[in-house]
C-alpha positions in Angstrom: 11.1 -4.1 -21.8 10.1 -3.8 -18.1 9.6 -6.4 -15.5 6.1 -6.5 -14.1 5.7 -6.3 -10.3 2.7 -6.8 -8.1 2.5 -4.1 -5.4 -0.1 -4.9 -2.7 -1.0 -2.2 -0.1 -2.5 -3.9 2.9 -4.7 -1.9 5.3 -6.9 -2.5 8.2 -9.1 0.1 10.0 -7.4 2.9 8.1 -3.9 1.7 9.1 -1.3 0.7 6.4 1.2 -2.1 6.7 4.6 -0.4 6.6 7.6 -2.6 6.1 11.4 -2.2 6.3 13.4 -4.2 3.8 16.5 -5.9 5.2 20.1 -5.4 4.2 19.7 -8.6 2.2 16.9 -7.4 -0.1 17.1 -8.9 -3.6 16.8 -5.5 -5.2 20.0 -3.8 -4.0 18.7 -0.3 -4.4 15.8 -1.1 -1.9 18.0 -2.3 1.0 16.9 -0.8 4.3 14.1 1.3 2.6 10.6 1.5 3.9 7.7 0.2 1.8 4.0 0.0 1.8 4.0 -2.4 -1.2 4.0 -6.2 -0.7 4.8 -8.1 -3.8 7.3 -9.1 -6.4 8.1 -10.1 -10.0 5.7 -11.8 -12.4 7.1 -15.2 -13.4 6.5 -17.4 -16.4 4.3 -19.7 -14.3 2.1 -16.7 -13.4 1.2 -16.1 -17.1 -1.2 -19.0 -16.8 -3.0 -17.5 -13.9 -5.1 -14.4 -13.4 -3.6 -11.2 -12.0 -5.2 -11.7 -8.5 -3.6 -15.2 -8.2 -0.2 -13.8 -9.2 -0.5 -11.0 -6.7 -1.6 -13.4 -3.9 1.4 -15.7 -4.6 3.8 -12.8 -4.1 1.8 -11.6 -1.0 2.1 -15.0 0.7 5.8 -15.2 0.0 6.4 -12.0 2.0 3.8 -12.0 4.8 1.7 -14.3 6.9 -2.0 -13.3 6.9 -4.8 -15.9 7.2 -7.9 -13.8 7.5 -10.6 -12.4 5.1 -9.9 -9.5 2.8 -11.2 -7.6 -0.2 -8.7 -6.7 -2.9 -8.9 -4.6 -6.0 -6.4 -3.2 -8.5 -6.2 0.6 -8.2 -3.6 1.5 -10.8 -0.2 1.1 -12.4 3.1 2.6 -11.4 5.5 3.6 -14.2 8.2 5.5 -12.4 10.9 6.8 -14.6 12.6 8.9 -11.9 15.3 6.2 -11.0 17.1 3.3 -12.6 15.0 0.7 -10.7 11.7 2.3 -11.9 13.0 2.4 -15.4 13.2 -1.4 -15.3 9.9 -2.2 -13.5 6.2 -1.6 -14.0 4.0 -2.0 -10.9 0.4 -3.3 -10.7 -1.0 -1.7 -7.5 -3.6 -3.6 -5.5 -5.4 -2.3 -2.4 -6.1 -5.1 0.1 -8.6 -4.4 2.9 -8.0 -6.9 5.6 -10.6 -7.9 8.3 -7.8 -8.5 10.9 -4.7 -6.7 12.0 -2.8 -10.0 12.4 -0.2 -9.7 9.7 3.5 -10.5 10.0 6.5 -10.3 7.8 8.5 -13.3 6.3 11.1 -13.5 3.6 13.7 -10.7 3.1 11.8 -8.1 5.2 13.3 -6.8 8.4 10.2 -5.6 10.1 6.5 -4.6 9.5 3.7 -3.0 11.4 0.4 -1.2 10.9 0.6 2.6 11.0 -1.7 5.5 10.4 -1.4 7.4 7.2 -0.1 10.4 9.2 2.6 8.2 10.8 3.5 6.8 7.3 4.0 10.4 6.1 6.4 11.0 9.0 8.7 8.4 7.3 8.2 9.9 3.9 11.9 10.5 3.1 12.7 6.9 4.0 10.0 5.4 1.7 11.0 3.9 -1.6 9.7 6.0 -4.5 6.8 3.7 -5.4 5.6 4.0 -1.8 5.8 7.8 -1.9 3.8 7.8 -5.1 1.2 5.3 -3.8 0.7 7.0 -0.4 0.1 10.3 -2.1 -2.4 8.7 -4.4 -4.2 7.0 -1.5 -4.3 10.2 0.5 -5.4 12.4 -2.5 -8.2 9.9 -3.5 -9.2 9.3 0.2 -9.1 5.6 -0.5 -8.5 4.7 3.2 -11.2 6.9 4.7 
């Protein structure tokens, strides 16, 4: 069995919210890694909600954002390339925010909006799910 994880990619005006996880990250293998995915594990309480509500619960646990947005599910991540991926299945959401006023909370160390080109300059520091997702977004031209 795999744990199901919401993975929300926030963007505003073609810029993606890039975060750095802290040394205290709950998933030890993600410590100090960069990520474009905001989210976390599905809980038993989430089973009584729809998938958007579950994603939003996780979103607001990790960031402060109080403006309008559109959000849609764009795919699933089933990454078998590492031990963490073998234990988790990601539901990937694309959130288009109307404001650039987004800030980190929780176990994140930092976060800022960057262009897709700048995000690629950090490619080797991205966690594997972020690498897969940024490639998908770029290939499908979903931010353009």
